[in-house]
C-alpha positions in Angstrom: -9.9 -21.5 14.6 -6.7 -20.7 16.5 -4.4 -17.8 15.5 -1.7 -18.6 13.0 1.6 -19.7 14.4 4.2 -16.9 14.7 7.9 -17.2 13.9 10.2 -16.8 16.9 12.8 -14.1 16.1 15.2 -15.7 18.6 15.3 -18.8 16.5 16.1 -16.8 13.4 18.3 -13.8 14.1 21.2 -13.0 16.3 20.3 -10.6 19.1 22.2 -7.6 17.6 20.6 -8.2 14.1 17.1 -8.3 15.7 17.8 -5.0 17.5 19.0 -3.4 14.3 16.0 -4.4 12.2 13.4 -3.5 14.8 14.7 -0.1 15.7 12.2 2.6 14.8 14.0 5.7 13.5 12.9 9.2 14.7 13.5 10.7 11.2 13.2 8.0 8.5 9.4 7.7 8.7 9.1 11.5 8.5 11.5 11.6 5.5 9.5 8.9 3.7 6.2 10.8 4.1 8.0 14.0 2.8 9.5 11.9 0.0 6.1 10.7 -1.0 4.6 14.2 -1.2 7.6 15.6 -3.0 7.3 13.0 -5.7 3.5 13.8 -5.9 4.3 17.5 -6.3 7.0 16.9 -9.0 4.8 14.6 -11.0 1.6 16.7 -10.7 3.3 20.0 -11.6 5.5 18.4 -14.2 2.4 17.0 -15.9 0.8 20.4 -15.7 3.9 21.9 -17.4 3.6 19.4 -20.2 0.0 20.4 -20.8 0.9 24.1 -20.8 3.7 23.5 -23.3 1.6 21.7 -25.8 -1.5 19.5 -25.7 0.3 16.7 -27.4 3.1 16.8 -24.8 0.4 16.7 -22.1 -1.3 13.8 -23.7 1.9 11.8 -24.0 3.0 12.7 -20.5 -0.3 11.9 -18.7 0.0 8.1 -18.6 3.4 8.4 -17.0 2.3 11.1 -14.6 -0.7 9.0 -13.5 1.5 5.9 -13.0 3.9 7.9 -10.8 1.1 9.6 -8.8 -0.8 6.3 -8.4 2.4 4.7 -7.1 3.0 7.4 -4.6 -0.7 7.3 -3.5 -0.1 3.6 -2.9 3.1 4.6 -1.1 1.2 6.9 1.2 -1.2 4.0 2.0 1.8 1.8 2.8 3.2 4.4 5.2 -0.2 4.6 6.8 0.0 0.8 7.2 3.4 1.2 8.9 1.8 3.8 11.2 -0.9 1.3 12.1 1.9 -0.9 13.4 3.4 2.0 15.3 6.5 2.0 13.0 6.5 5.5 11.5 7.9 7.2 14.6 8.9 6.0 18.1 6.7 8.7 19.7 3.2 7.3 19.6 1.4 10.7 19.1 3.7 11.6 16.2 3.3 8.2 14.7 -0.5 8.4 14.9 -0.6 11.9 13.4 1.6 10.8 10.5 -0.5 7.8 9.9 -3.8 9.7 10.2 -3.3 12.9 8.3 -0.5 13.1 5.6 -0.8 9.5 4.7 -4.2 8.0 5.7 -6.3 11.0 4.8 -4.8 11.2 1.3 -6.6 8.1 0.2 -9.6 8.1 2.5 -8.4 5.8 5.3 -8.7 6.0 9.1 -5.6 4.9 11.0 -7.4 3.5 14.0 -10.1 1.6 12.2 -7.5 0.2 9.9 -5.3 -0.8 12.8 -8.0 -2.9 14.4 -9.0 -4.5 11.1 -5.4 -5.1 10.0 -4.2 -6.7 13.2 -7.0 -9.2 12.9 -5.7 -10.0 9.4 -2.2 -10.7 11.0 -3.7 -12.9 13.7 -5.7 -15.0 11.3 -3.8 -14.8 8.0 -5.4 -16.9 5.3 -7.7 -18.5 7.9 -11.6 -18.2 7.6 -11.5 -15.4 10.2 -9.1 -13.3 8.1 -10.9 -10.1 7.1 -8.7 -9.8 4.0 -9.4 -13.4 2.8 -11.8 -12.0 0.2 -8.9 -10.3 -1.5 -7.0 -13.5 -2.1 -9.7 -16.3 -2.1 -11.0 -15.6 -5.6 -7.6 -16.5 -7.1 -6.7 -18.1 -9.4 -9.4 -16.7 -11.6 -9.9 -16.5 -15.4 -8.1 -14.1 -17.6 -11.3 -12.5 -18.5 -12.3 -11.9 -14.9 -8.9 -10.4 -14.1 -9.2 -8.2 -17.2 -12.6 -7.0 -16.2 -11.3 -6.1 -12.7 -8.4 -4.1 -14.2 -10.8 -2.3 -16.6 -13.1 -1.3 -13.7 -10.0 0.0 -11.9 -8.7 2.0 -14.8 -12.0 3.5 -15.7 -12.8 4.8 -12.2 -15.6 2.4 -11.5 -13.8 0.8 -8.5 -13.1 4.3 -7.0 -16.7 5.5 -7.5 -18.1 2.3 -6.0 -15.9 2.5 -2.9 -16.3 6.3 -2.4 -20.1 6.1 -2.9 -20.3 3.3 -0.2 -18.1 5.2 2.2 -19.9 8.5 1.8 -23.3 6.7 2.2 -22.2 5.2 5.5 -20.9 8.6 6.6 -24.3 10.3 5.7 -26.1 7.7 7.8 -24.3 9.0 10.8 -21.5 6.6 11.4 -19.1 8.8 13.3 -15.8 7.1 12.5 -16.6 7.0 8.8 -17.9 10.6 8.8 -14.6 11.7 10.4 -12.6 9.7 7.8 -14.6 11.3 5.0 -14.1 14.7 6.6 -10.3 14.3 6.7 -10.3 13.0 3.1 -12.2 16.0 1.9 -10.2 18.4 4.0 -7.0 17.2 2.5 -8.4 17.3 -1.0 -9.4 20.9 -0.4 -5.8 21.7 0.8 -4.4 20.1 -2.3 -6.8 22.0 -4.6 -6.0 25.3 -2.9 -2.2 24.7 -3.4 -2.8 23.6 -7.0 -4.9 26.8 -7.7 -2.4 29.1 -6.0 0.7 27.6 -7.7 -0.5 26.5 -11.2 -4.2 26.2 -11.7 -6.6 23.2 -11.9 -4.4 20.8 -13.8 -2.1 19.4 -10.9 -5.1 18.7 -8.7 -7.1 17.1 -11.6 -4.1 14.8 -12.3 -3.9 13.8 -8.6 -7.6 13.1 -8.6 -7.5 11.2 -11.8 -4.7 9.0 -10.5 -6.6 8.4 -7.3 -9.5 7.1 -9.3 -7.5 5.0 -11.8 -3.9 4.0 -11.4 -4.0 3.9 -7.6 -6.9 1.4 -7.8 -5.0 -0.8 -10.2 -1.8 -0.8 -8.3 -3.6 -1.4 -5.0 -5.3 -4.5 -6.6 -2.0 -5.9 -7.9 -0.4 -5.3 -4.6 -3.2 -7.2 -2.8 -3.0 -10.1 -5.3 0.8 -10.3 -4.8 0.7 -10.4 -1.1 -1.5 -13.5 -0.5 -3.2 -14.8 -3.6 -2.4 -18.4 -4.4 -0.5 -19.0 -1.1 -1.4 -21.9 1.2 -4.5 -21.4 3.3 -4.8 -23.1 6.7 -1.0 -23.8 6.7 0.7 -24.1 10.1 3.9 -22.8 8.7 4.3 -19.0 9.1 6.8 -18.8 6.3 4.1 -19.7 3.7 1.4 -17.2 4.7 2.5 -14.3 2.5 4.5 -13.7 -0.6 7.6 -11.7 -1.2 8.0 -10.4 -4.8 11.2 -9.1 -6.2 10.7 -5.6 -7.6 12.7 -3.6 -10.1 12.7 0.2 -10.5 9.4 0.4 -12.4 7.7 -1.9 -9.9 9.1 0.1 -7.0 7.7 3.3 -8.5 4.3 1.8 -9.0 3.0 -1.4 -7.4 5.8 -1.9 -4.8 6.6 1.5 -3.1 8.5 1.6 0.2 9.5 -2.1 0.3 5.9 -3.4 0.4 7.0 -6.2 -1.8 8.7 -7.8 1.2 5.4 -9.0 2.5 6.5 -12.4 3.8 9.1 -10.7 6.0 6.4 -8.3 7.2 4.1 -11.1 8.2 6.8 -13.1 9.9 8.1 -10.1 11.9 5.5 -7.3 11.9 7.6 -5.2 14.3 10.1 -4.4 11.5 9.7 -1.0 9.9 9.3 -0.9 6.1 12.8 0.5 5.6 14.4 -2.5 7.3 12.5 -5.2 5.4 15.1 -5.6 2.7 17.8 -6.1 5.3 15.5 -8.7 7.0 15.1 -10.5 3.7 18.9 -10.6 3.3 19.3 -12.0 6.9 16.7 -14.6 6.2 18.6 -15.6 3.1 21.9 -15.8 5.0 20.1 -18.1 7.5 18.9 -20.4 4.8 15.2 -19.5 5.2 14.4 -18.4 1.6 13.7 -22.0 0.6 10.8 -22.1 3.1 9.3 -18.8 1.9 6.9 -18.0 -0.9 9.0 -16.0 -3.3 8.2 -14.6 -6.8 10.8 -13.2 -9.2 8.6 -10.4 -10.4 5.0 -9.2 -10.6 4.4 -10.7 -14.0 5.0 -14.1 -12.4 2.5 -13.3 -9.7 -0.2 -12.3 -12.2 0.5 -15.5 -14.2 -0.2 -17.5 -11.1 -3.4 -15.5 -10.4 -5.0 -16.8 -13.6 -6.0 -20.3 -14.6 
């Protein structure tokens, strides 16, 4: 099947607007990576402080801490995704390092393998050749099925299944996967060392618990929101992905770093994440919102995902 039709930016934007939204900053990508890790540190050490203060305070704080940590872990994955598009930094080596180590390695991803896979997703979005079609094709599904998926995420079953499969491939000698696992373990060792030197085991255990639970849930919700229940095989590029409006809580959890503007990203994948909101406003000014798949919030998306 032919690749999906692309939107022509010259038909949509004034030249100066297009230059503005496609300019890759030398510092904003670096700042976002630092921001993600600063939030991780504040949440992990804040959670540890709550446990040290009193076990009940720790117990009450932990769900909030896991939500914040899982949201930033998803955020680091989103920044790795921007790195796969060459949008974290204008210097290619710097971009690739940012996408490979402080972002990709945090959640066990390889920038280069992801880049090849993900660009195929862009080329064949919602077509049979789309490697991500399995993430959206099962929807809508039953409430019981969605509930079971969420339970598997929050009980660590999804994390265990994915890591077990990844480690098994690495042990069989697949070099790319082995290097990915090596970077993942190396970064976890660094985080554990910092945790032990500064506070003890608790910050690292909170990080690991979030990686196994809330991150998996938020990642699933993000995947559902991006393409589930959108038209397949459509020739209109404005319908291939969904943009979901996100409030403060959503931006802290399931929609970090403007990932909720997914329709804009698919329409114009050369736009860095920090310009996607401006892109959305420009599309609205141009009268394109009526052509796009838009949802008012993530509750609406999940309601569409069940039958």
